C-alpha positions in Angstrom: 0.1 -0.3 0.0 1.4 3.5 -0.9 2.2 5.9 1.9 -0.6 8.1 3.3 -0.8 11.8 2.5 0.2 13.9 5.4 -1.9 16.6 6.6 -1.1 19.0 8.9 -1.6 18.9 12.8 -3.4 21.7 14.6 -0.9 23.6 17.0 -1.7 22.6 20.7 -1.6 26.5 22.3 -4.2 27.4 19.8 -6.4 24.5 20.7 -6.1 25.2 24.4 -7.3 28.6 23.4 -9.8 27.9 22.0 -10.7 25.4 24.6 -10.6 27.6 26.8 -13.0 30.4 24.7 -15.7 27.0 24.5 -15.3 26.8 28.9 -16.1 30.9 28.9 -19.0 30.9 26.6 -20.6 27.8 28.0 -20.5 29.1 31.2 -21.7 32.4 30.3 -24.6 30.7 28.5 -25.5 28.8 31.6 -24.5 25.5 30.2 -22.2 22.8 32.5 -20.1 20.4 30.2 -22.4 17.9 31.0 -25.5 19.9 29.4 -23.5 20.9 26.5 -22.5 17.6 26.1 -26.2 16.3 26.0 -27.3 18.8 23.9 -25.1 17.6 21.1 -25.6 14.0 21.9 -22.0 13.8 23.0 -20.1 12.6 25.8 -19.1 14.5 28.7 -15.4 13.6 28.4 -15.5 14.9 24.6 -16.7 18.4 25.7 -13.7 18.5 28.7 -11.3 17.2 26.5 -12.1 20.0 23.8 -11.9 22.5 26.9 -8.7 21.3 28.0 -7.2 21.4 24.5 -6.4 17.8 24.3 -9.0 16.9 21.3 -9.4 19.5 18.2 -13.1 21.3 17.7 -13.9 20.2 14.3 -15.7 22.7 12.0 -19.0 21.0 12.3 -19.4 21.2 16.1 -17.9 24.8 15.8 -20.5 26.2 13.8 -23.3 24.2 15.9 -21.5 26.0 19.1 -21.8 29.5 17.4 -25.3 29.3 16.5 -26.5 27.8 20.1 -24.3 30.0 22.1 -24.7 33.1 20.3 -20.9 33.6 19.3 -21.3 35.2 16.0 -19.0 32.7 14.1 -16.4 32.6 16.9 -15.6 29.3 17.0 -15.9 28.8 12.8 -13.6 31.2 12.4 -10.9 29.7 15.3 -11.0 26.5 13.8 -10.7 28.0 9.8 -7.6 29.8 11.0 -6.3 27.4 13.6 -2.2 27.5 13.1 -0.3 24.4 11.8 2.6 22.8 13.0 4.4 19.5 12.8 2.8 17.0 10.4 1.3 13.6 11.5 0.3 10.8 9.0 -3.6 11.5 8.1 -4.6 7.7 9.5 -2.8 8.2 12.5 -4.7 11.3 13.6 -8.0 9.9 12.6 -7.1 6.5 14.8 -6.5 9.2 17.5 -9.7 11.0 17.2 -11.5 7.6 17.2 -9.3 5.9 20.0 -10.9 8.8 22.5 -14.2 8.4 21.7 -14.0 4.3 21.1 -17.1 2.4 23.4 -14.3 -0.7 22.8 -10.7 -1.0 22.3 -8.9 -4.6 21.6 -5.2 -4.3 21.1 -2.6 -6.8 19.8 1.1 -6.0 20.1 3.6 -8.3 19.8 7.0 -6.6 20.5 6.2 -3.8 22.6 3.7 -3.0 25.7 0.9 -1.0 24.3 1.3 2.7 24.3 -2.2 3.3 26.5 -0.4 1.3 29.0 3.2 2.4 28.8 5.0 4.3 31.7 6.6 8.1 31.2 10.2 6.6 31.0 9.5 3.7 28.8 8.0 5.4 26.1 10.6 8.0 26.3 13.2 5.7 25.7 11.0 4.6 22.6 11.0 8.0 21.1 14.7 8.0 21.6 15.4 5.1 19.4 13.8 6.7 16.6 15.5 7.1 13.5 16.3 10.0 12.9 16.5 11.0 16.2 14.4 13.5 17.7 15.7 16.2 20.1 14.8 16.2 23.7 11.9 18.8 23.4 10.5 16.8 20.9 10.5 13.4 22.8 9.3 15.4 25.9 6.4 16.5 23.9 5.6 12.9 22.6 5.9 11.6 25.9 3.1 14.2 27.3 0.7 13.6 24.7 0.8 9.4 25.0 0.3 10.1 28.7 -2.4 12.2 27.9 -4.3 9.8 25.6 -4.0 7.3 28.8 -6.6 9.5 30.6 -9.2 7.9 28.8 -8.9 4.1 30.9 -9.4 6.3 34.5 -12.5 8.4 32.8 -15.8 7.4 34.9 -17.3 5.8 32.0 -14.0 4.1 30.4 -14.4 2.4 27.3 -14.3 -1.5 27.8 -10.5 -2.2 27.1 -8.9 -5.8 26.0 -4.9 -6.1 25.7 -3.5 -9.1 24.3 0.3 -8.9 24.7 3.3 -11.2 23.6 5.4 -12.2 26.3 8.6 -11.2 24.7 7.6 -7.3 25.0 7.6 -8.0 29.2 11.3 -9.6 29.2 12.9 -6.5 26.9 14.9 -4.8 29.5 14.1 -1.0 27.0 16.0 1.8 29.3 17.4 -0.8 31.8 16.5 -2.9 34.9 14.9 0.0 36.5 12.4 0.9 33.2 11.4 -2.8 33.1 10.7 -3.3 36.6 8.6 0.4 36.6 6.8 -0.7 33.4 5.6 -4.0 34.7 4.2 -2.7 38.2 2.6 -0.4 36.0 0.9 -3.0 33.7 0.5 -5.3 37.0 -1.9 -2.0 38.7 -3.5 -1.3 35.4 -5.0 -5.2 35.0 -7.1 -4.4 37.9 -8.8 -1.3 36.2 -12.6 -1.4 35.9 -13.2 -3.1 32.6 -9.8 -3.5 31.0 -8.6 -7.1 30.6 -4.4 -7.6 30.0 -3.8 -11.1 29.0 -0.1 -12.7 27.8 0.7 -14.5 24.9 3.0 -16.8 26.5 6.4 -17.6 25.0 5.5 -21.5 24.8 3.4 -21.2 21.8 5.4 -22.3 18.9 2.7 -21.0 16.7 -0.2 -18.4 16.7 -2.0 -16.0 14.6 0.1 -12.7 16.2 2.8 -13.4 13.9 1.5 -11.1 11.4 2.2 -8.4 13.7 0.5 -5.9 16.0 -3.4 -4.5 15.4 -5.9 -2.4 17.0 -9.6 -2.9 16.7 -12.0 0.1 17.9 -15.7 0.3 18.1 -17.6 3.4 17.8 -20.3 4.5 19.4 -22.2 4.0 16.5 -21.1 0.7 16.8 -18.8 0.2 13.8 -15.7 -1.3 13.7 -12.4 0.1 12.6 -8.6 -1.4 12.6 -5.6 0.7 13.2 -2.2 -1.0 12.1 1.3 0.8 11.6 4.1 -0.3 9.7 7.7 1.4 8.7 6.0 2.9 5.6 2.8 4.6 7.3 -0.3 4.2 9.0 -3.9 2.3 8.2 -7.0 3.1 9.5 -9.4 -0.2 7.6 -13.2 0.2 7.7 -13.8 -2.5 4.9 -15.9 -4.5 6.7 -14.6 -7.8 5.2 -11.1 -7.0 6.1 -12.0 -5.7 9.6 -14.0 -9.4 10.1 -10.9 -11.6 9.7 -8.7 -9.6 12.3 -12.1 -9.3 14.6 -11.6 -13.7 14.4 -7.9 -13.2 14.8 -8.2 -11.2 17.6 -10.5 -14.1 19.5 -8.5 -16.8 18.6 -5.4 -14.6 20.0 -7.3 -14.0 23.4 -8.1 -17.9 23.5 -4.8 -18.9 23.6 -3.4 -16.5 25.6 -3.2 -16.5 29.6 -6.4 -15.5 31.4 -6.8 -12.2 33.4 -5.7 -14.2 36.4 -3.0 -15.9 35.0 -1.4 -13.3 33.6 -1.3 -11.4 36.8 0.4 -14.4 38.7 3.0 -14.2 35.5 3.6 -10.3 36.0 4.0 -11.1 39.9 6.5 -13.9 39.0 8.7 -11.7 36.9 8.5 -8.8 39.5 10.0 -11.0 41.9 12.6 -11.6 39.4 14.0 -8.8 39.0 
């Protein structure tokens, strides 16, 4: 497949400014985040994310907000003239939008700890290994964004999330023994979160359906299933029902082959005890 076209990603500072404006006008109009979300059939978390500058305000919602709040094209104009900075693959940007709204996330990783479960130190070492290298300011920016994405696991009403992680990822000493130990402790803590299931695919398997690489299945609030994959040549967001169905079936097979949640916690405890 060809490398997906790239489009500019919006400036984080400008997103925060738009979010602050939304909070101001929302309060002036007498709306809470919850009541405004209900008016547009959105979740309260979506409005909160826009106001905190973590989610881009899209044009269709901007126009509706101007009409409801009487802000005379303020939000439409802000979105239209949002400054643009560094580039991000189009499908990766779309995936992160969908991830924040998903009601179900099913994530297979074969070599790494999934991004939603990474510690700051682990993520920092991953970004430091990038070729060509990022500078330290860029690395810290990327780490902060990755940590912000993880807030969805701690919402009042989080999505249902399932992870299948190959055991090899747990043995990798990325950044050294202390980073590995901290990451294993974090995985152990995350395994107890409500609505989250963590399963390890043990090394003893001689063959399994994970050999073709990682992927993520998302279910949208409209109950559409999408699959996201990444390669060295770019990222891909798959919506074709037949292609998605194959990967959904593969994920189900992998869950059946993996250790159950209880045995996964026992494995994490044993690995921590060996460090």
